[in-house]
C-alpha distance (Angstrom), angle and dihedral (degrees) to the residues before:
residue distance angle dihedral
M1 . . .
A2 3.80 . .
S3 3.77 117.9 .
A4 3.79 118.9 -106.4
T5 3.78 125.0 -133.3
I6 3.79 108.8 -79.7
E7 3.78 124.3 -155.3
Q8 3.78 106.8 -126.0
P9 3.81 119.9 -135.5
G10 3.77 120.0 -108.4
W11 3.80 95.6 -106.7
L12 3.81 91.6 55.3
A13 3.81 92.6 45.9
A14 3.81 89.2 52.2
R15 3.80 90.6 47.9
R16 3.78 91.8 51.9
E17 3.78 91.6 47.9
R18 3.81 91.7 52.4
A19 3.79 90.4 48.8
A20 3.81 92.1 49.2
T21 3.80 89.7 52.1
L22 3.79 90.4 47.9
T23 3.81 92.7 54.7
E24 3.80 89.0 63.9
S25 3.81 91.2 62.9
L26 3.80 100.3 36.4
D27 3.79 114.1 85.6
L28 3.77 122.1 -154.0
P29 3.82 113.0 -101.4
T30 3.77 113.7 -92.7
Y31 3.77 126.3 -134.8
K32 3.81 108.8 -90.8
G33 3.79 87.8 -9.8
R34 3.80 96.7 98.2
P35 3.81 130.4 39.1
G36 3.78 109.8 -98.3
W37 3.79 94.9 28.3
E38 3.80 98.9 77.5
F39 3.79 93.7 111.7
T40 3.81 105.1 34.0
D41 3.78 118.8 71.2
I42 3.82 114.3 -162.3
S43 3.80 97.2 166.5
S44 3.82 90.1 118.0
L45 3.81 91.9 59.0
D46 3.81 110.8 111.1
L47 3.80 106.5 -169.0
A48 3.79 91.6 -173.4
A49 3.81 89.4 64.3
Y50 3.82 91.8 65.2
A51 3.79 118.2 74.0
P52 3.82 120.7 -157.7
A53 3.80 112.8 -85.4
G54 3.80 113.1 -99.7
D55 3.79 135.2 -162.8
G56 3.79 112.6 -31.8
D57 3.79 132.4 -136.9
A58 3.80 110.6 -117.2
A59 3.81 90.7 -144.6
A60 3.80 89.9 66.5
A61 3.79 89.1 68.6
E62 3.81 88.0 78.3
Q63 3.81 95.5 48.7
G64 3.78 103.5 68.0
D65 3.79 122.3 94.2
P66 3.82 101.9 -112.8
L67 3.77 123.2 -140.0
F68 3.78 99.8 -161.8
V69 3.78 113.8 58.1
G70 3.79 125.8 165.6
L71 3.80 104.6 29.5
T72 3.80 111.3 157.9
H73 3.82 115.2 -113.0
P74 3.80 96.2 -30.6
I75 3.78 125.3 -169.9
V76 3.80 101.7 -119.5
V77 3.79 129.1 -140.6
T78 3.81 118.3 175.5
Q79 3.79 130.8 -178.0
V80 3.82 127.0 -179.1
D81 3.80 114.2 -164.4
A82 3.82 104.2 -45.4
T83 3.82 96.5 -22.1
T84 3.78 125.1 92.4
V85 3.77 105.2 -140.9
E86 3.77 102.1 -176.5
V87 3.78 146.5 2.1
A88 3.80 104.1 -175.9
G89 3.80 132.7 168.3
D90 3.77 141.4 68.3
L91 3.77 115.3 -78.4
P92 3.80 125.2 -159.1
D93 3.78 121.2 -126.1
G94 3.77 110.3 -80.3
V95 3.81 96.2 35.2
I96 3.80 126.4 104.6
V97 3.80 121.4 -169.6
T98 3.79 116.4 172.1
T99 3.78 142.7 114.7
L100 3.77 116.4 -60.1
E101 3.80 91.2 -123.1
R102 3.81 92.6 53.2
A103 3.79 91.6 44.7
A104 3.81 90.7 53.6
A105 3.79 88.8 56.9
E106 3.82 99.1 39.4
H107 3.82 101.3 32.2
P108 3.80 103.6 26.3
E109 3.80 94.4 153.5
L110 3.82 91.0 60.1
V111 3.78 98.6 41.5
E112 3.79 97.8 43.4
R113 3.81 90.0 49.2
H114 3.81 92.5 59.9
L115 3.82 111.8 17.9
G116 3.78 110.3 109.9
T117 3.80 94.8 2.1
I118 3.81 94.4 102.8
V119 3.82 99.9 38.7
A120 3.80 116.6 42.0
G121 3.80 116.5 -134.0
D122 3.81 97.2 -139.5
D123 3.81 94.4 101.4
A124 3.80 125.5 92.9
F125 3.81 94.7 -124.8
V126 3.81 95.5 40.3
A127 3.81 91.6 49.8
R128 3.80 90.6 52.1
N129 3.77 89.8 49.8
D130 3.80 91.5 48.5
A131 3.78 91.0 52.4
G132 3.77 98.4 42.2
F133 3.81 112.8 27.8
A134 3.81 114.7 133.3
G135 3.79 127.9 -164.9
G136 3.77 100.1 -17.3
L137 3.79 129.9 162.2
F138 3.78 132.9 -75.8
V139 3.78 120.4 -177.2
H140 3.79 121.8 177.1
V141 3.79 121.3 179.1
G142 3.78 111.0 -171.4
R143 3.77 128.1 -132.3
G144 3.81 111.3 -63.4
T145 3.81 92.8 -1.8
I146 3.79 123.1 137.0
L147 3.80 121.2 -151.8
A148 3.80 97.2 -152.3
H149 3.81 98.1 -170.7
P150 3.81 125.6 58.3
L151 3.78 118.8 -106.6
L152 3.82 112.9 -131.0
V153 3.80 113.9 -160.4
T154 3.81 118.4 -172.3
V155 3.80 122.0 -172.9
V156 3.81 116.1 -172.2
Q157 3.80 124.6 -167.3
D158 3.79 105.5 -152.5
T159 3.80 106.4 165.4
S160 3.78 122.8 70.5
R161 3.80 121.9 -132.1
T162 3.80 92.6 26.5
V163 3.79 133.3 115.8
L164 3.79 117.1 -132.3
N165 3.80 112.9 -159.3
W166 3.79 105.0 -160.6
R167 3.81 120.5 -171.3
S168 3.80 129.1 -172.1
L169 3.80 127.1 -173.6
I170 3.80 114.1 -177.2
V171 3.80 119.5 179.4
V172 3.81 123.5 -177.0
E173 3.79 109.4 -175.3
D174 3.82 125.5 -146.3
G175 3.80 112.0 -51.1
G176 3.81 94.1 4.1
Q177 3.81 127.8 131.9
A178 3.80 131.6 -154.9
E179 3.79 143.1 157.3
V180 3.83 118.5 -150.9
W181 3.81 125.6 -176.5
E182 3.81 115.4 -168.0
Q183 3.82 124.0 -176.3
Y184 3.81 131.1 -177.4
L185 3.80 116.2 -152.3
S186 3.79 141.5 170.4
S187 3.79 119.3 -135.1
D188 3.80 91.2 -136.0
A189 3.79 136.8 22.6
E190 3.82 89.8 -123.9
R191 3.81 96.5 57.5
D192 3.79 111.4 125.5
G193 3.77 103.6 -160.4
L194 3.78 143.6 142.7
F195 3.79 116.4 -125.7
N196 3.81 115.0 -165.4
T197 3.79 114.4 -177.6
V198 3.79 134.4 -177.5
V199 3.80 120.1 -173.5
E200 3.81 125.5 -173.6
L201 3.80 119.5 -170.7
V202 3.81 122.1 -170.4
V203 3.80 115.8 -171.5
G204 3.80 114.3 -176.0
E205 3.79 131.7 -151.8
N206 3.81 112.9 -54.5
A207 3.81 88.0 -2.7
N208 3.79 125.2 136.8
L209 3.80 127.1 -149.7
R210 3.78 130.1 175.8
F211 3.80 110.0 -166.4
V212 3.80 118.8 -175.7
N213 3.77 115.3 -173.1
G214 3.79 126.8 178.5
Q215 3.77 140.5 163.4
N216 3.78 128.8 -152.1
L217 3.79 97.8 169.1
S218 3.78 125.0 159.3
E219 3.77 111.9 -74.3
K220 3.79 87.8 -122.7
S221 3.81 91.9 62.8
W222 3.77 135.5 95.8
I223 3.79 121.5 -133.8
F224 3.79 129.0 -165.8
G225 3.76 120.7 177.1
T226 3.79 136.2 -179.3
Q227 3.78 110.1 -174.3
R228 3.79 124.6 170.1
A229 3.79 137.5 171.1
E230 3.80 134.9 -167.1
V231 3.79 119.3 -160.3
G232 3.79 122.7 -160.4
R233 3.80 131.7 -145.7
D234 3.82 112.2 -43.5
G235 3.81 89.7 -8.5
A236 3.80 123.1 140.2
L237 3.80 131.5 -145.5
D238 3.81 123.2 -170.3
W239 3.81 105.8 -170.8
V240 3.81 124.8 -176.5
S241 3.80 126.4 -175.4
L242 3.82 128.4 -172.6
G243 3.80 121.3 -171.1
F244 3.79 112.8 -170.7
G245 3.81 108.9 135.5
S246 3.83 140.6 44.7
A247 3.77 128.9 73.7
R248 3.78 98.9 -117.8
G249 3.79 142.6 -14.8
K250 3.78 143.3 101.3
V251 3.81 135.1 -96.6
R252 3.79 121.7 -161.8
M253 3.80 119.1 -159.2
E254 3.80 119.5 -172.6
T255 3.79 128.2 179.2
K256 3.80 120.3 -169.4
L257 3.79 115.6 -166.3
A258 3.77 95.2 -155.8
G259 3.81 102.2 168.0
K260 3.78 133.0 58.2
G261 3.80 111.5 -90.6
A262 3.82 94.6 15.7
D263 3.80 117.9 152.7
G264 3.80 129.7 -155.4
R265 3.79 124.7 -172.6
V266 3.81 117.5 -176.3
T267 3.80 124.9 -174.9
G268 3.80 123.7 -178.8
A269 3.78 137.5 178.7
Y270 3.78 135.0 178.6
A271 3.78 131.4 179.9
S272 3.79 116.1 -170.4
H273 3.79 136.9 176.7
K274 3.82 142.7 170.9
R275 3.83 106.9 20.2
Q276 3.78 100.0 -30.2
H277 3.80 118.5 144.5
V278 3.82 117.2 -154.3
D279 3.82 123.1 -172.3
F280 3.82 126.2 -176.4
D281 3.79 122.6 178.3
T282 3.81 113.6 -171.2
T283 3.80 133.2 -174.8
Q284 3.79 130.3 -171.6
E285 3.80 108.2 -167.8
H286 3.79 118.0 -170.5
A287 3.80 106.5 -160.4
A288 3.82 98.4 163.4
P289 3.82 136.6 42.3
H290 3.81 125.5 -92.8
T291 3.82 93.5 25.9
T292 3.81 126.3 144.3
S293 3.78 134.6 -157.8
D294 3.80 133.1 178.9
L295 3.80 121.6 -173.6
A296 3.81 126.8 -179.0
F297 3.82 126.4 174.5
R298 3.78 126.3 -180.0
G299 3.78 129.2 -175.3
V300 3.79 136.7 -170.6
L301 3.81 115.6 -161.6
Q302 3.79 129.0 -167.7
G303 3.81 134.0 174.5
R304 3.80 114.9 4.8
S305 3.78 94.6 -35.4
E306 3.79 123.5 140.0
A307 3.78 133.3 -150.6
V308 3.78 133.0 -169.1
W309 3.77 126.4 -167.3
R310 3.77 119.6 179.0
G311 3.78 116.1 178.9
N312 3.78 130.9 -176.7
I313 3.78 131.7 -172.5
I314 3.80 112.2 -159.0
V315 3.80 121.3 -168.5
D316 3.79 111.8 -169.2
P317 3.82 122.8 -146.5
G318 3.80 109.8 -78.5
A319 3.80 95.0 20.4
Q320 3.79 92.4 122.9
Q321 3.81 123.4 170.4
T322 3.79 90.4 33.0
D323 3.81 115.4 163.8
A324 3.81 112.9 -166.0
F325 3.78 135.2 164.2
Q326 3.79 134.4 177.2
E327 3.78 133.7 177.1
S328 3.79 138.8 173.7
R329 3.79 122.4 -168.4
N330 3.79 125.1 -179.4
L331 3.78 130.9 -168.8
L332 3.81 116.2 -157.7
L333 3.80 114.6 -152.9
S334 3.80 96.1 -175.3
K335 3.79 135.1 37.2
R336 3.82 91.9 -119.6
A337 3.80 96.9 52.7
H338 3.81 114.6 102.0
A339 3.80 135.6 -163.1
D340 3.80 135.0 -177.7
A341 3.81 120.6 -160.3
I342 3.80 115.6 -173.6
P343 3.82 117.9 177.7
G344 3.78 120.7 -173.4
L345 3.80 140.7 -173.2
E346 3.82 130.9 -157.8
I347 3.79 106.9 -178.0
Q348 3.81 120.6 -177.6
A349 3.81 98.7 163.7
N350 3.81 129.4 69.1
D351 3.80 104.2 -144.5
V352 3.80 103.5 62.0
R353 3.79 142.7 111.5
C354 3.80 112.9 -141.5
T355 3.79 123.4 163.6
H356 3.78 137.1 167.7
A357 3.78 140.3 -173.7
A358 3.79 135.7 -169.0
A359 3.78 132.9 -179.0
I360 3.81 137.4 174.5
A361 3.78 119.1 -174.7
Q362 3.78 148.0 146.5
I363 3.79 120.2 -113.6
D364 3.79 109.8 -66.7
A365 3.81 108.3 -102.7
D366 3.81 91.5 -155.0
Q367 3.80 91.2 57.3
L368 3.79 90.7 50.1
F369 3.79 91.5 48.4
Y370 3.80 91.4 50.6
L371 3.80 93.3 50.9
R372 3.80 93.8 44.3
S373 3.79 90.4 49.5
R374 3.80 85.7 60.8
G375 3.78 90.2 59.2
L376 3.81 101.0 -95.5
K377 3.79 119.5 142.9
P378 3.83 116.3 -114.3
D379 3.82 95.3 -108.4
V380 3.81 92.3 47.5
A381 3.81 91.8 48.1
K382 3.80 91.9 49.3
R383 3.79 92.3 50.1
L384 3.80 91.7 50.2
V385 3.81 91.0 53.5
I386 3.81 92.0 49.6
E387 3.79 93.2 45.4
G388 3.79 89.8 50.8
F389 3.81 89.9 51.6
L390 3.81 91.3 55.1
A391 3.81 95.3 37.1
E392 3.80 90.2 70.7
L393 3.80 87.8 61.6
V394 3.81 94.6 48.9
E395 3.80 90.2 48.7
R396 3.80 89.0 66.5
F397 3.81 84.5 82.3
E398 3.76 128.7 70.9
E399 3.78 118.7 -102.7
G400 3.78 111.2 -89.1
P401 3.81 140.1 62.4
V402 3.81 96.8 -24.6
R403 3.79 94.3 54.4
T404 3.80 91.4 43.0
V405 3.81 95.7 50.7
L406 3.80 94.8 44.6
G407 3.79 92.1 44.3
G408 3.79 89.9 51.5
A409 3.81 92.1 51.3
L410 3.80 91.4 51.5
E411 3.80 92.9 45.3
R412 3.81 93.3 52.7
R413 3.80 92.5 48.6
L414 3.76 91.5 46.1
G415 3.79 90.5 52.0
L416 3.81 89.5 57.1
I417 3.77 93.8 49.9
L418 3.77 96.6 42.6
G419 3.78 89.8 51.9
E420 3.81 86.6 71.3
L421 3.80 96.1 54.7
């Protein structure tokens, strides 16, 4: 059922107006002109060429190439362009799942309390999202409430030459548990769109959230993402990000471990080909003592594609007994593919353990020789090496539906890329 026009409350209208005014004074970041943008050139982006997304056609929801297949009895939320097509599934008492616009009208005390508190609006892309988001997602899991079934959110961009400002606000109160899968798709491989996403994750004390986010947009699209989480005392966040589609853009992922004993686990994968350019910028901020974080990104690059990963571990003053790790490993399948992996540390406490690792390499010739000496054909041997490289990432998850669904997404993408070898 398509969403009807909803009258927005005064506080949200004022917020949007401020954001719209702010966009007039905030310039887009320039290539090598702003820290963090040294490797991603967006000078060819003409924002004026992309009109705001309008009403969507529900039929387009079936046309995208989904990432997440095989989830068990998910609660389904679907949006096409600016129209929410469906929110389907039984919800337990204490759980709200609806569009962000509807939530602002029906649950203003919850939305106003959190919206914009996790992601600051002083960025050109965030301000545009603040001013122009339509539909969107609001999830609220009450204190001590468990959302037993996964929530599957699918956002489909169906109209070329439009900008879709997608906004998610997910709040898991103290002692709550939830699992949210969010995928961004294009209805057609020829769609030339701009996808601008802002995600805010609030994980309360002793709460647990698994958030899986992936994009398989048209490879003629732009994507810009600002995604940030704050985790309370003894809370746990398991965050997964897959970057398969788009032509160019940048996604920022920030995790703030705000409460003592908080834990953040971040897993990322990208698989690019042709002339794609993928850029991930991650931050693990330890703002309280006895916090842990573990980040692992892996990339497979074919053709003349490029990938950038920049990671930073920040330990604030007083955040003693911090234990943090980050790694980025890239496998280049062609001589013209290129990857940059840039780890960083900002340590302002003296009783911590912070480590990082980065590697960029071609397929190991010794591994290929070993497999071929056992009678395997060259293409089969190469695929086994690549699958083994990615399998280590999938094995970060327990056996069961999560590992199966993520493994399937990686296998399908790998099949596309390896078909070009």
